[in-house]
C-alpha atoms as one frame of an Amber mdcrd trajectory, in Angstrom:
protein
   8.707   7.242 -15.038   5.938   5.404 -13.191   2.462   6.851 -12.875  -0.741
   5.844 -11.137  -4.305   7.133 -11.028  -4.599   8.093  -7.363  -8.400   8.148
  -7.562  -8.326   4.418  -8.304  -6.033   3.388  -5.438  -6.803   5.844  -2.627
  -9.884   6.722  -0.622 -11.230  10.047  -1.830  -9.990  11.861   1.292  -6.394
  11.083   0.307  -6.467  11.468  -3.489  -5.496  15.154  -3.404  -2.606  14.753
  -0.931   1.038  14.897  -1.924   3.127  11.738  -2.058   4.938  12.147   1.279
   1.563  12.527   3.040   0.185   9.459   1.276   3.200   7.346   2.208   2.838
   8.431   5.842  -0.906   7.747   5.812  -2.446   4.741   7.537  -2.935   1.768
   5.227  -6.693   2.395   5.388  -6.024   5.329   3.024  -5.775   2.689   0.293
  -9.071   2.001  -1.443 -10.557  -1.241  -0.169  -8.470  -1.407   3.023 -10.610
  -0.904   6.120  -9.540   0.455   9.482  -9.881  -3.117  10.806  -7.628  -4.409
   8.015  -5.089  -1.794   9.081  -5.296  -2.960  12.689  -4.734  -6.562  11.620
  -1.744  -5.607   9.446  -0.246  -3.755  12.384  -0.797  -6.707  14.729   0.568
  -9.270  12.290   3.435  -7.380  10.666   3.908  -4.048  12.427   2.590  -2.218
   9.363   1.161   1.201  10.233   1.575   3.276   7.077   1.374   2.918   3.311
   5.189   3.120   3.244   5.438   0.309   5.813   3.247  -1.871   3.609   5.360
  -1.106   0.553   8.503  -2.066   2.486   7.065  -5.281   3.904   9.379  -8.091
   2.831   6.468 -10.437   2.129   4.965  -7.940  -0.290   8.330  -7.578  -2.027
   8.771 -11.351  -2.227   5.287 -11.799  -3.718   5.963  -9.048  -6.271   9.270
 -10.672  -7.249   7.598 -14.060  -7.708   4.849 -12.513  -9.838   7.448 -10.694
 -11.957   9.370 -13.936 -12.480   6.197 -15.658 -13.576   5.320 -12.819 -15.965
   8.797 -13.005 -17.526   8.294 -16.646 -18.590
């Protein structure tokens, strides 16, 4: 089972929320992602929520490439 320290990846306002709320949150809920970054992601890729970002094909492609490299 996967686990993650939510305090390390989410702004403090979101760290105590349940997973469905976090996935529905704007991408700015992620630590280090500003409201402006969120606006740019929406303009460029239609990404509005954390779940949208996770489902973005470019993110998945980059993760697959990194995994292939790590498996060498």
